[in-house]
LUMNU-151128 format. One record per residue: residue number from 0; chain; x, y, z of N, C-alpha, C in turn; residue in three letters. Coordinates in nm, 2 decimals, padded with zeros to 4 digits. Last residue first. Layout:
<nodes>
   n chain    n.x    n.y    n.z   ca.x   ca.y   ca.z    c.x    c.y    c.z res
 NUM     A      X      Y      Z      X      Y      Z      X      Y      Z ALA
...
</nodes>
This chain:
<nodes>
   n chain    n.x    n.y    n.z   ca.x   ca.y   ca.z    c.x    c.y    c.z res
 169     A -02.93 -06.02 -01.04 -02.98 -06.16 -01.05 -02.88 -06.26 -01.04 UNK
 168     A -03.02 -05.72 -00.88 -02.91 -05.81 -00.93 -02.96 -05.95 -00.93 UNK
 167     A -03.19 -05.55 -00.76 -03.23 -05.60 -00.89 -03.13 -05.70 -00.95 UNK
 166     A -03.08 -05.48 -00.52 -03.22 -05.51 -00.52 -03.26 -05.58 -00.65 UNK
 165     A -02.82 -05.40 -00.58 -02.84 -05.53 -00.51 -02.99 -05.57 -00.51 UNK
 164     A -02.87 -05.14 -00.69 -02.82 -05.26 -00.77 -02.85 -05.39 -00.70 UNK
 163     A -02.92 -04.91 -00.56 -03.03 -05.00 -00.57 -02.99 -05.13 -00.65 UNK
 162     A -02.69 -04.75 -00.58 -02.72 -04.81 -00.45 -02.84 -04.91 -00.46 UNK
 161     A -02.45 -04.79 -00.83 -02.60 -04.77 -00.81 -02.64 -04.83 -00.68 UNK
 160     A -02.20 -04.85 -00.88 -02.22 -04.73 -00.80 -02.37 -04.71 -00.77 UNK
 159     A -02.21 -05.05 -01.07 -02.17 -05.09 -00.94 -02.19 -04.97 -00.84 UNK
 158     A -02.48 -05.06 -01.29 -02.37 -04.98 -01.25 -02.33 -05.02 -01.10 UNK
 157     A -02.72 -05.18 -01.36 -02.60 -05.27 -01.35 -02.47 -05.19 -01.30 UNK
 156     A -02.89 -04.97 -01.39 -02.92 -05.07 -01.29 -02.80 -05.16 -01.26 UNK
 155     A -02.78 -04.86 -01.62 -02.78 -04.78 -01.50 -02.80 -04.88 -01.38 UNK
 154     A -02.84 -05.06 -01.81 -02.70 -05.02 -01.78 -02.69 -04.95 -01.65 UNK
 153     A -03.11 -05.05 -01.81 -03.05 -05.17 -01.77 -02.90 -05.14 -01.73 UNK
 152     A -03.22 -04.72 -01.69 -03.19 -04.82 -01.80 -03.13 -04.94 -01.74 UNK
 151     A -03.47 -04.62 -01.46 -03.33 -04.64 -01.49 -03.32 -04.74 -01.61 UNK
 150     A -03.73 -04.39 -01.56 -03.69 -04.52 -01.50 -03.55 -04.55 -01.54 UNK
 149     A -03.89 -04.08 -01.49 -03.79 -04.16 -01.57 -03.77 -04.29 -01.49 UNK
 148     A -04.23 -03.98 -01.47 -04.10 -04.01 -01.41 -04.02 -04.08 -01.51 UNK
 147     A -04.44 -03.89 -01.62 -04.44 -03.85 -01.48 -04.31 -03.89 -01.41 UNK
 146     A -04.54 -03.77 -01.93 -04.43 -03.84 -01.86 -04.44 -03.79 -01.71 UNK
 145     A -04.87 -03.81 -02.03 -04.76 -03.72 -02.00 -04.66 -03.80 -01.91 UNK
 144     A -05.13 -03.87 -02.26 -05.02 -03.93 -02.18 -04.91 -03.83 -02.16 UNK
 143     A -05.41 -03.65 -02.25 -05.31 -03.72 -02.32 -05.20 -03.77 -02.23 UNK
 142     A -05.46 -03.88 -02.02 -05.51 -03.85 -02.16 -05.51 -03.70 -02.18 UNK
 141     A -05.22 -04.08 -01.83 -05.32 -03.98 -01.86 -05.36 -03.97 -02.00 UNK
 140     A -04.86 -04.13 -01.81 -05.00 -04.17 -01.78 -05.09 -04.05 -01.82 UNK
 139     A -04.54 -04.29 -01.85 -04.64 -04.18 -01.89 -04.78 -04.23 -01.86 UNK
 138     A -04.22 -04.33 -01.76 -04.35 -04.37 -01.72 -04.44 -04.26 -01.76 UNK
 137     A -03.93 -04.40 -01.96 -04.02 -04.31 -01.89 -04.15 -04.39 -01.85 UNK
 136     A -03.74 -04.50 -02.16 -03.72 -04.51 -02.01 -03.80 -04.41 -01.93 UNK
 135     A -03.76 -04.27 -02.44 -03.72 -04.40 -02.37 -03.71 -04.38 -02.22 UNK
 134     A -04.05 -04.05 -02.47 -03.91 -04.08 -02.47 -03.88 -04.22 -02.41 UNK
 133     A -04.33 -04.07 -02.67 -04.29 -04.08 -02.53 -04.14 -04.12 -02.54 UNK
 132     A -04.50 -03.86 -02.91 -04.39 -03.95 -02.88 -04.36 -03.95 -02.73 UNK
 131     A -04.86 -03.83 -02.85 -04.73 -03.77 -02.89 -04.62 -03.88 -02.85 UNK
 130     A -05.07 -03.96 -02.75 -05.09 -03.88 -02.87 -04.97 -03.82 -02.93 UNK
 129     A -05.17 -04.22 -02.57 -05.05 -04.16 -02.62 -05.07 -04.09 -02.75 UNK
 128     A -05.39 -04.24 -02.31 -05.39 -04.22 -02.46 -05.26 -04.15 -02.50 UNK
 127     A -05.45 -04.48 -02.04 -05.38 -04.36 -02.10 -05.40 -04.36 -02.25 UNK
 126     A -05.53 -04.70 -01.91 -05.63 -04.60 -01.94 -05.57 -04.48 -02.01 UNK
 125     A -05.23 -04.77 -01.74 -05.36 -04.81 -01.78 -05.45 -04.69 -01.80 UNK
 124     A -04.92 -04.61 -01.86 -05.02 -04.65 -01.76 -05.15 -04.68 -01.81 UNK
 123     A -04.66 -04.72 -02.04 -04.78 -04.63 -02.05 -04.88 -04.69 -01.96 UNK
 122     A -04.31 -04.72 -02.00 -04.44 -04.78 -01.96 -04.55 -04.68 -01.98 UNK
 121     A -04.01 -04.79 -02.19 -04.11 -04.70 -02.13 -04.24 -04.78 -02.09 UNK
 120     A -03.81 -04.93 -02.33 -03.82 -04.94 -02.18 -03.92 -04.86 -02.11 UNK
 119     A -03.80 -04.70 -02.60 -03.75 -04.82 -02.54 -03.76 -04.82 -02.39 UNK
 118     A -04.09 -04.49 -02.67 -03.94 -04.52 -02.65 -03.91 -04.64 -02.57 UNK
 117     A -04.33 -04.50 -02.90 -04.31 -04.52 -02.76 -04.17 -04.57 -02.74 UNK
 116     A -04.43 -04.27 -03.14 -04.33 -04.37 -03.10 -04.32 -04.38 -02.95 UNK
 115     A -04.71 -04.20 -03.35 -04.65 -04.20 -03.22 -04.54 -04.31 -03.21 UNK
 114     A -04.88 -04.20 -03.57 -04.76 -04.12 -03.58 -04.68 -04.12 -03.45 UNK
 113     A -05.19 -04.25 -03.41 -05.11 -04.25 -03.53 -04.99 -04.16 -03.52 UNK
 112     A -05.20 -04.35 -03.06 -05.25 -04.28 -03.18 -05.15 -04.29 -03.29 UNK
 111     A -05.29 -04.60 -02.84 -05.17 -04.54 -02.91 -05.22 -04.48 -03.04 UNK
 110     A -05.46 -04.65 -02.55 -05.47 -04.61 -02.69 -05.34 -04.55 -02.73 UNK
 109     A -05.51 -04.89 -02.29 -05.43 -04.79 -02.35 -05.46 -04.77 -02.50 UNK
 108     A -05.63 -05.10 -02.14 -05.71 -04.99 -02.20 -05.63 -04.87 -02.25 UNK
 107     A -05.35 -05.18 -01.93 -05.49 -05.21 -01.99 -05.56 -05.08 -02.04 UNK
 106     A -05.02 -05.06 -02.03 -05.12 -05.11 -01.94 -05.26 -05.13 -02.01 UNK
 105     A -04.74 -05.17 -02.20 -04.87 -05.09 -02.22 -04.97 -05.15 -02.12 UNK
 104     A -04.40 -05.15 -02.19 -04.51 -05.21 -02.13 -04.63 -05.12 -02.15 UNK
 103     A -04.11 -05.22 -02.39 -04.22 -05.13 -02.36 -04.33 -05.21 -02.29 UNK
 102     A -03.89 -05.36 -02.50 -03.91 -05.36 -02.36 -04.01 -05.26 -02.31 UNK
 101     A -03.84 -05.17 -02.81 -03.82 -05.29 -02.72 -03.85 -05.25 -02.57 UNK
 100     A -04.11 -04.95 -02.92 -03.97 -05.00 -02.92 -03.96 -05.11 -02.81 UNK
  99     A -04.35 -04.91 -03.14 -04.34 -04.94 -03.00 -04.21 -05.02 -02.98 UNK
  98     A -04.45 -04.68 -03.37 -04.33 -04.76 -03.33 -04.34 -04.78 -03.18 UNK
  97     A -04.66 -04.62 -03.65 -04.65 -04.63 -03.50 -04.53 -04.72 -03.47 UNK
  96     A -04.70 -04.41 -03.93 -04.65 -04.52 -03.86 -04.65 -04.51 -03.71 UNK
  95     A -05.02 -04.29 -04.05 -04.89 -04.26 -04.00 -04.83 -04.37 -03.92 UNK
  94     A -05.26 -04.26 -04.30 -05.19 -04.34 -04.20 -05.06 -04.29 -04.17 UNK
  93     A -05.59 -04.12 -04.36 -05.45 -04.12 -04.38 -05.39 -04.22 -04.28 UNK
  92     A -05.89 -04.10 -04.55 -05.82 -04.15 -04.43 -05.67 -04.14 -04.46 UNK
  91     A -06.20 -03.99 -04.66 -06.06 -03.99 -04.67 -06.00 -04.02 -04.54 UNK
  90     A -06.48 -03.99 -04.72 -06.42 -04.11 -04.65 -06.27 -04.11 -04.67 UNK
  89     A -06.60 -03.76 -04.80 -06.53 -03.84 -04.90 -06.46 -03.96 -04.85 UNK
  88     A -06.68 -03.66 -04.56 -06.78 -03.70 -04.65 -06.73 -03.79 -04.77 UNK
  87     A -06.43 -03.59 -04.45 -06.51 -03.70 -04.39 -06.62 -03.75 -04.49 UNK
  86     A -06.36 -03.38 -04.62 -06.28 -03.50 -04.62 -06.35 -03.62 -04.56 UNK
  85     A -06.57 -03.20 -04.54 -06.56 -03.25 -04.68 -06.48 -03.38 -04.69 UNK
  84     A -06.51 -03.14 -04.27 -06.63 -03.21 -04.31 -06.62 -03.28 -04.45 UNK
  83     A -06.19 -03.19 -04.13 -06.27 -03.12 -04.23 -06.39 -03.20 -04.27 UNK
  82     A -06.03 -03.34 -03.98 -06.15 -03.29 -03.91 -06.24 -03.21 -04.01 UNK
  81     A -05.90 -03.64 -04.12 -05.90 -03.50 -04.10 -06.03 -03.45 -04.04 UNK
  80     A -05.81 -03.94 -03.95 -05.90 -03.87 -04.05 -05.88 -03.72 -04.02 UNK
  79     A -05.59 -04.23 -03.94 -05.65 -04.11 -03.89 -05.74 -04.04 -03.99 UNK
  78     A -05.42 -04.53 -03.83 -05.52 -04.46 -03.92 -05.57 -04.33 -03.85 UNK
  77     A -05.28 -04.66 -03.65 -05.20 -04.58 -03.74 -05.29 -04.50 -03.83 UNK
  76     A -05.35 -04.74 -03.33 -05.41 -04.68 -03.44 -05.32 -04.61 -03.53 UNK
  75     A -05.42 -04.97 -03.10 -05.30 -04.91 -03.16 -05.35 -04.87 -03.30 UNK
  74     A -05.58 -05.04 -02.80 -05.60 -05.00 -02.94 -05.47 -04.93 -02.99 UNK
  73     A -05.64 -05.31 -02.57 -05.55 -05.21 -02.63 -05.59 -05.17 -02.77 UNK
  72     A -05.73 -05.51 -02.39 -05.82 -05.41 -02.44 -05.74 -05.28 -02.49 UNK
  71     A -05.45 -05.61 -02.17 -05.58 -05.63 -02.24 -05.65 -05.50 -02.28 UNK
  70     A -05.11 -05.52 -02.24 -05.22 -05.57 -02.15 -05.34 -05.58 -02.24 UNK
  69     A -04.81 -05.61 -02.37 -04.93 -05.54 -02.40 -05.04 -05.60 -02.32 UNK
  68     A -04.47 -05.59 -02.36 -04.58 -05.65 -02.29 -04.70 -05.56 -02.31 UNK
  67     A -04.18 -05.67 -02.55 -04.30 -05.58 -02.53 -04.41 -05.66 -02.46 UNK
  66     A -03.96 -05.81 -02.65 -03.98 -05.79 -02.50 -04.09 -05.70 -02.46 UNK
  65     A -03.92 -05.61 -02.94 -03.90 -05.73 -02.87 -03.92 -05.70 -02.72 UNK
  64     A -04.18 -05.40 -03.09 -04.04 -05.44 -03.07 -04.04 -05.57 -02.98 UNK
  63     A -04.39 -05.35 -03.35 -04.39 -05.38 -03.21 -04.26 -05.46 -03.18 UNK
  62     A -04.48 -05.11 -03.58 -04.37 -05.20 -03.54 -04.38 -05.22 -03.39 UNK
  61     A -04.70 -05.06 -03.82 -04.70 -05.06 -03.68 -04.60 -05.16 -03.63 UNK
  60     A -04.75 -04.88 -04.13 -04.68 -04.98 -04.05 -04.69 -04.95 -03.90 UNK
  59     A -05.10 -04.79 -04.19 -04.95 -04.77 -04.20 -04.88 -04.87 -04.12 UNK
  58     A -05.32 -04.92 -04.11 -05.32 -04.85 -04.24 -05.18 -04.82 -04.28 UNK
  57     A -05.39 -05.10 -03.89 -05.26 -05.09 -03.95 -05.27 -05.03 -04.10 UNK
  56     A -05.53 -05.09 -03.60 -05.56 -05.04 -03.74 -05.43 -05.01 -03.81 UNK
  55     A -05.57 -05.34 -03.37 -05.47 -05.27 -03.44 -05.52 -05.22 -03.58 UNK
  54     A -05.68 -05.44 -03.06 -05.72 -05.39 -03.19 -05.61 -05.31 -03.25 UNK
  53     A -05.69 -05.70 -02.85 -05.60 -05.60 -02.90 -05.65 -05.57 -03.04 UNK
  52     A -05.80 -05.90 -02.65 -05.87 -05.78 -02.71 -05.77 -05.67 -02.75 UNK
  51     A -05.55 -06.03 -02.43 -05.68 -06.03 -02.49 -05.73 -05.89 -02.55 UNK
  50     A -05.20 -05.94 -02.48 -05.31 -06.00 -02.41 -05.44 -05.99 -02.49 UNK
  49     A -04.90 -06.02 -02.61 -05.01 -05.94 -02.64 -05.13 -06.01 -02.57 UNK
  48     A -04.55 -06.02 -02.56 -04.68 -06.08 -02.51 -04.79 -05.98 -02.54 UNK
  47     A -04.25 -06.12 -02.71 -04.35 -06.02 -02.69 -04.48 -06.09 -02.65 UNK
  46     A -04.02 -06.25 -02.81 -04.04 -06.24 -02.67 -04.14 -06.13 -02.63 UNK
  45     A -03.95 -06.08 -03.12 -03.95 -06.19 -03.03 -03.98 -06.15 -02.89 UNK
  44     A -04.18 -05.84 -03.30 -04.05 -05.90 -03.27 -04.07 -06.02 -03.16 UNK
  43     A -04.41 -05.81 -03.55 -04.40 -05.82 -03.40 -04.27 -05.90 -03.38 UNK
  42     A -04.52 -05.60 -03.81 -04.41 -05.69 -03.76 -04.41 -05.69 -03.61 UNK
  41     A -04.78 -05.52 -03.97 -04.75 -05.54 -03.83 -04.64 -05.64 -03.81 UNK
  40     A -04.91 -05.51 -04.22 -04.82 -05.40 -04.18 -04.78 -05.40 -04.03 UNK
  39     A -05.08 -05.72 -04.25 -04.95 -05.73 -04.32 -04.86 -05.61 -04.28 UNK
  38     A -05.32 -05.64 -04.11 -05.23 -05.74 -04.06 -05.09 -05.74 -04.12 UNK
  37     A -05.55 -05.48 -04.14 -05.49 -05.55 -04.26 -05.40 -05.67 -04.21 UNK
  36     A -05.64 -05.47 -03.87 -05.72 -05.42 -03.98 -05.67 -05.50 -04.11 UNK
  35     A -05.64 -05.73 -03.61 -05.58 -05.63 -03.70 -05.67 -05.59 -03.81 UNK
  34     A -05.73 -05.84 -03.32 -05.81 -05.78 -03.43 -05.73 -05.68 -03.51 UNK
  33     A -05.75 -06.11 -03.13 -05.65 -06.02 -03.18 -05.71 -05.97 -03.31 UNK
  32     A -05.92 -06.24 -02.85 -05.92 -06.20 -02.99 -05.81 -06.09 -03.02 UNK
  31     A -05.62 -06.43 -02.81 -05.73 -06.39 -02.90 -05.84 -06.33 -02.80 UNK
  30     A -05.27 -06.34 -02.75 -05.40 -06.40 -02.71 -05.51 -06.35 -02.81 UNK
  29     A -04.96 -06.41 -02.86 -05.07 -06.32 -02.88 -05.20 -06.39 -02.85 UNK
  28     A -04.63 -06.44 -02.78 -04.76 -06.50 -02.75 -04.86 -06.38 -02.78 UNK
  27     A -04.31 -06.54 -02.90 -04.41 -06.43 -02.89 -04.55 -06.50 -02.87 UNK
  26     A -04.10 -06.71 -02.96 -04.15 -06.69 -02.82 -04.24 -06.57 -02.80 UNK
  25     A -03.99 -06.53 -03.26 -04.00 -06.65 -03.17 -04.04 -06.61 -03.03 UNK
  24     A -04.19 -06.28 -03.42 -04.07 -06.33 -03.37 -04.10 -06.45 -03.28 UNK
  23     A -04.37 -06.24 -03.71 -04.39 -06.27 -03.57 -04.26 -06.34 -03.52 UNK
  22     A -04.49 -06.02 -03.96 -04.38 -06.10 -03.90 -04.41 -06.12 -03.76 UNK
  21     A -04.75 -05.93 -04.06 -04.62 -05.92 -04.14 -04.51 -06.01 -04.09 UNK
  20     A -05.02 -06.17 -04.00 -04.94 -06.05 -03.98 -04.81 -06.05 -04.05 UNK
  19     A -05.13 -06.42 -04.06 -05.21 -06.30 -04.06 -05.14 -06.17 -04.04 UNK
  18     A -04.95 -06.63 -04.04 -05.03 -06.62 -04.16 -05.11 -06.49 -04.17 UNK
  17     A -04.86 -06.60 -03.78 -04.77 -06.57 -03.89 -04.84 -06.56 -04.03 UNK
  16     A -05.07 -06.71 -03.64 -05.05 -06.57 -03.64 -04.96 -06.52 -03.75 UNK
  15     A -05.04 -06.99 -03.70 -05.16 -06.92 -03.74 -05.14 -06.77 -03.74 UNK
  14     A -04.79 -07.03 -03.57 -04.81 -07.06 -03.71 -04.93 -06.98 -03.77 UNK
  13     A -04.85 -06.96 -03.30 -04.76 -06.88 -03.38 -04.77 -06.90 -03.53 UNK
  12     A -05.03 -07.18 -03.25 -05.08 -07.04 -03.24 -04.98 -06.94 -03.32 UNK
  11     A -04.86 -07.40 -03.27 -04.98 -07.38 -03.36 -05.03 -07.24 -03.37 UNK
  10     A -04.68 -07.34 -03.06 -04.63 -07.35 -03.20 -04.75 -07.33 -03.30 UNK
   9     A -04.86 -07.36 -02.84 -04.79 -07.23 -02.87 -04.74 -07.23 -03.02 UNK
   8     A -04.93 -07.63 -02.86 -05.04 -07.52 -02.87 -04.97 -07.39 -02.91 UNK
   7     A -04.68 -07.75 -02.81 -04.75 -07.77 -02.94 -04.86 -07.66 -02.96 UNK
   6     A -04.64 -07.66 -02.55 -04.54 -07.62 -02.66 -04.61 -07.64 -02.79 UNK
   5     A -04.86 -07.77 -02.40 -04.84 -07.63 -02.42 -04.75 -07.59 -02.53 UNK
   4     A -05.04 -08.04 -02.58 -04.94 -07.99 -02.48 -04.90 -07.85 -02.51 UNK
   3     A -05.39 -07.99 -02.64 -05.26 -08.00 -02.69 -05.16 -07.97 -02.58 UNK
   2     A -05.67 -08.20 -02.53 -05.59 -08.07 -02.54 -05.45 -08.09 -02.58 UNK
   1     A -05.91 -08.40 -02.70 -05.80 -08.38 -02.61 -05.74 -08.24 -02.63 UNK
   0     A -06.25 -08.43 -02.72 -06.14 -08.39 -02.79 -06.03 -08.35 -02.69 UNK
</nodes>
């Protein structure tokens, strides 16, 4: 059996993915295994890359923005449970939305918990667990993930007064 040309393989992959999730933007690549719970609550915008072994429990909506890079072995969980024994015995579950804004990068083995927003342009370091909102243009690491530094916005990098502009100018 022959292999497909790359463009045709990508088109077939996008077509299959669009049948299993809420929305998939153009030029998005999702490697398998990709393991959504329901799938219908996951819009993925354009130019996003999702690497191998991505588990998404989409009891509530999980929005993945454009230009997002998701490394391998990631869990994004909108589902949660109360700690009360009675609610566990009754199998009660709740869902809170998760928002991964544009240009976010998630390192390998990251966990994003229910109700969390990862701000535009932020990076979550490998092995971290985001349990609270992460502001835009930050690097956060650890469990729970804590902001360790700010990163410049695209506008700041393009500022003629920025001494580092020549290093990133294209």
